[in-house]
N, C-alpha and C positions, 0 to 999 in steps of 0.2 A: 675445288683441293682445298681440302678443310688445313687449315694454319691453326696450332698454338705458340702462344708466344709467353715464357714467365718474367718473371720481373721483380725485383724488392728483396733479393738475397743480398748479402753482406755481412758485413762482423759483426759480432757484437760480444758483449762481457755476457759469462752467466749469470740468469736471474735476466736478462733481458729481454727485448719482444721485436719483433719483425714480424710483419703482413705481405705475404708472397699473393701475387698475381697474375692469371694466367687468360691473356684476352684470347679469344677462338674466332676464329674467321672461315669462309665457307660451311660446308654442310656441316657444322653441330649444332643441333637446336637445343632446344630447352626440355625437350625429351629424351635427351641422353644424359647417360648415366655418366659421372666423370668423378676423377679421384688424384690425389697424390701421391706419389713414389719419392721415396728416397734412395739413396746408392752411396754407400761411405766407402774408401779406400780398400778395396781387399775384401768388400762383401758387397752381398748378396741387394742385387735390390726389393726393397721392400713396400710394400702398401701401406700407406700414412694415415690414410682417410678416404673414404668413397662419401660421395654421395650421389644418388639414385635420382631417376629422372621425377619420383615422387614425393621429392624431398629429404628420404629415412638416409641417414646416416651413421658411418662406422667407423671404429679409431681401433688401430694398434694398441695394444695395453701400455706400451711405455709412453704414448703420448697424452692420455685419454684424462681430460679436467687441466691441459695446456695448450692443446689445440684445436684450432675449433673452423672446419671447413662451410664452406657459406657460397651461394651462387647467385648471379644478380643476371636473369635473363636477361632485363633488356639491356644489359651493356655487353651480354654475350662474355661476361667475365666470370672464373671461378677463381678464387681468395682462399686462401691459409692463413689464418689468425693463429701464429705462435707467440707463447710467453711462457717464463718462466725457463727459459731453453737453460739446454742443459751443453758441454761439454759433446757429452755422446749426440746431440743432435747435430753434428756435424757432418753433413754429405750433401750430394747435387741433389738437388728437390726438382722433378718434372712433373708435370701435369697429364694428364692422360685422358680421353673421351670418348665417346662410344663402345659401347660391350660388344663384344663378340659372339659371346655366349646367345642361347638361342632360348625362346621361350621364358619360363620360369626363371633362368640362368640369371637372366638379366636383370627382372625384377625386381629380383633376391641377391643381386651382388653386393658383396662386402668387404671390407679389408682382406679375410680369409679367402677370395677366391682366388686371388694371381693374379698376373697381369692381362686380363683380357680386352683389351681394350685396342682396336685401328689408329689411333692417333695420339701423337707425344710430341713435347714443346723437347727444346734444346738442352735447359734445365736451366738450374740458376741455383749458385753455391752460397752455401747458407756453413760460417764458423763460425765457432762459439767458441771463445776462450774464458780459460777457470780464473 
C-alpha cells in the first residue's frame, strides 16, 4: 500500500517562503509522475505543479517564477519550494503520485491534465497573511 505524507506547511507573511515536502512509501517509484495540488475554501482543487518521471515540470500560471517542484528519488521525497508567497496562495496543499492516464498521457502529463493520480496525501495547510 503506497502512502504519501506531506509536511512543511504553516503560516507566513506575504513575501515569505515555505518548503513543502512529501514523503512517499510503498510502491511509488522514481518512474512515477508526481504533483502538488491545492484547494482553498470554496474553490475547486487545482494543480499547482507537476513533475513527470522524465523530470519535465509544469506550473500553473499564478505560481510561475515563484514555486519550484523537485524530487529526491534517493529519499523518495517530493518538494515544493514556495517563495514570494501571496495571500491568494492560502490553501491546503496536497501531493499526488502515480499517473492514472495511459500511454502518452502519462508521459506528457502537466498542470492542465487534471487530477489523474492514484495516490494522495492528507494535505498540509499553508496560510499567507498580508
